[in-house]
N, C-alpha and C positions, 0 to 999 in steps of 0.2 A: 710212706711217700715214695714216689718214683725217683730213682737215682739217675741224675743227669750230669753229675760232676765227680771227678775223682776225689776220694776221701781226703779231707784236709788233715794236717798235723793236729794231734790232740791239743797242743798248746794254742794253736789258733782258735780252735773250738772254745777253749776255756775263756780265752781273752774276750771273744765275741759274745759270750753269754753273760758277761757282767751286766747286772740290771740295776735300776733304781726304781723305787716305789713311785707309783703315781695314781691320781685320781682317775677313775675309769668310767667311761660312758660307752654303753654297749647297745647293740640291737638285740642282745640275748636277754631272755626274761629272767635269768638268774644271776645277773651282774652283781648284785649285793653279796652273793655267797661265794664269788670267785675272788681269789687273791691274785690280782694281775700286776705284773711289773713290765716295764718297757726297757729295752737295752739302752745303754749310753750311745747317743747319736755318734760320738766320735769314733765308736768301734765299727761303724759302717765302712764297707770297702769303697763306697762311692764318695767322691769329693764334692759332687753337687747332686741335687735331688730334683726329680722331675716335677714340672708344674702342670696342673690339671684344672680344667673347668669342672665345676660340680657335676655337670651332666656326664662327664666321662667316668664318674665313680659311682653312680647310683646303681649299677648292676652288681657291685661288690656286695654280696649279701649271703646269708645262710642258704646252703643247697647247691652252690656251685662247686665244680671240682677244681683240682690244682691246675689242670691245663688251662682251664677258662680264666683263672686268676692270672696266670702268666701272660695270657693273650691280652687281658685288660690293663695290667699294671706291671708286667714284667716279673723277673725273678725276685726273691726276697733280697733285701738290702743289707743283710747281715749273713755271716757264714753259718747257716742252719739249714741246709738244703735237704738233709735227710730227717729233719725234725717234724713233728706234728704241729709246730708252731712257726709261723713266718711273720717277720716283722718288716714294716716299711716306713720310711719317712717321705711324706708327700707335701708338696706346696699346693694348696688349693686356692685358686683365684676367686677373689671376692666379686659379686655380681656388679657390673657397670663401673668397675673401677680397674686400676692397674695394681692394686694391692693383693697380697695373698697372705694367708696364715699358713704356718708350718705345722703339720700334724704328724703323729705317729698312729700307725694302724697295726694291729696284731690280729692274725687269723688262727684259729684253732681248727684242725682237721680231725675227722673221725678215721677208723681204720680203713674206710674206703676212699680215702683222699677227698672227702667231701667237707666244705667249710660248715661246721656246726655252731661256731660262735665267732663274733668279731668285736673287737674293742678299739675305741678311739681314746687319745690321752686327754682330749679337751671336749667339753660339751659343744663348743662353737664348731668344732670339727665334724661331730656326729650331726649337728643341725644342718651344716653346709652341704651335706650330700643327700639330704632329703629331697625327693622329687618336688620341683616347683615349676610353676607355669612361667615359662620364659618367652619374652617377645620374640617373634620371628625375625630373622635378619632382613633387612630391607635389600632386596635384590632388584637391580635395574632390569626391566623387561628386555629380553633378548629377541632379536628378529627370528621369525619362524624359520626354522631349517629342517628339511626332512633328513631324519637319521634312521637308518636300518637297524633292526635288532641286531645285537652283537654279542659275541663272546671272544674276548681278546685279551692279550697281555701287553701291557704298556710298561717299558723299561725307561727309567730316569736315572741319569748318572748321579750318584751321591756327591761327587765332587763338583758337579755343576749346581747342585741344590744347596750344599753347605760348605763353610770353610772346613778345611782339612781337620778331622778328629773333633768336629763340633756337631751339635744336633738341635739346639734351641731355635725358636723362630728368629731371634735376634742375630743368629748366626748365618741365616739364609742369605745367599748371594743374589744379586739383581737378576741373573740368568735363570736361577731357580725360581724366583717369584714369577718371571715372565712364563716359564714352562707351566708352573702350577695354575696360574690365571687362565692360560689357554685349556689346560686339562679340566679346570672346574666348569668352564662354559660346555665342554663336551659332555661331561658327567651330568649336568643339569638337563641337557638335551636327552640323554639316555633316560633319565628318571622321569621325564615328562611323557615317554612313550610306553613305559612299562615297569615292571618290578625289577629294580636294579640291586645287585649285589657286588660289592667290591672288597677284595682282600688286598691290604696294603702290607707289603713284606719288605723290611729293611734287611740289607746284606752288607758284610764287611769282607776285607780281605783276610789272610791268614796271619798278618803281622799283629803282635800284641797278644795279651792274655785272652783265653777262651771266653771267660766270663765277662770281662770288660767288652769284648766285641759283641757278645750276645745282648748285654744292655744297651750299648751304642746303637745297634741295629734296631732294637725295640724303640728307643727314645725317638730315633729318626723317623720311623713309621708312624709314631704317635703325633709328632710334630706336623708331618705331611697331612694326616687326617684332620688335625685341628685347623690347619690352614684351609683345606678344602671346605670344611664346616662353615668357616667364616665367609666363604665365597658363595654360600647357598646350597652346598650338597648336603642331602638328607644324612644326618649322623647315624641314624638307625640302618643305613645301607651299607656302612663301612666298618671293617674290622682291621685293627692294626696289629701286626705280629712282628717279631724279630727272629731272623734265622742265623744271625752271627755269620761265622765263616763256613758254615756247613754246606753251602750250596754254590761252590765256585764254578765260573763258566770259563776260567782261563787258568792254567797252571803255569808257573815261572821257576826257573832254576834257583835253587838256594844258594848257588855260588855267586850269584849276582850281588853287587854292592846294595846297600839299603836304598839308596836313592833310586838305583836301576830297578829294584824290586817294587818300590812304591809305583813307579811309572809303569812297569809291566803288568801289575796286578790291578790296575785301575778299572778295568771292566768289572771285577768282582765287587767293587764298591758302588752299589746301586740300590735303588728302591723300585720294586716291581708292584704293578697293580693288575690283578686279575679281575676282569670286569665280566659279568654275566647279566644279560637283560632278557626278560621274559616279556613279550609284548602282550599288553592287555587287550 
């Protein structure tokens, strides 16, 4: 696997690999022959787990590489970054309800970092992510507006979108909802005039743990994407990724007090959208 984190202490790796046996449901044809175990959820370094719609997970399948996995669902939720097995704990929203099921997903990679098998801990989890015909969201007709083909970067302040250190839709601030509502109108106009592609990238400041910041940025980007989908933007046109603290646009002295650093580093806490439209 590609190395993107410093090597953890051996004791931490041993703790995180404690596993419990589970019934396995797989997209693999050889599930009956595989002895699969899932790690104890309490050993994850996350305190809360991301919530997904089933449509967000249908592209997790055999044949994708590790970079694509990280773009779709982030980094593994346990300390196993150099392993050929990655484990996740995912909350999957049930159709037409506010309920969700909590599922464990295990991915097995070959020597080329390609997913060769994947396993769910429950049958209902495997069933939930199978492609289904979903009703199209009801979108109110918008007045005709002439929009020129565009290639642009849109910057949104993370502090305006979310409460500090939060990422879920329920943590979104009124100003953030207003900005995203206006943005969804613009993106729907773009997709009406041509083939639109949008890369949504979450960013954090340098305060805090590197891996925590990476996951926070990924989750914020995914929440923005889900919000825009609910407002009628084509989900297949948008990709959500996290950059963590790796792309700062402002540097601040480390001698500042923590409150002063939080205020100074505010421009780095952002969500960017790179939009490209090819006119049909």
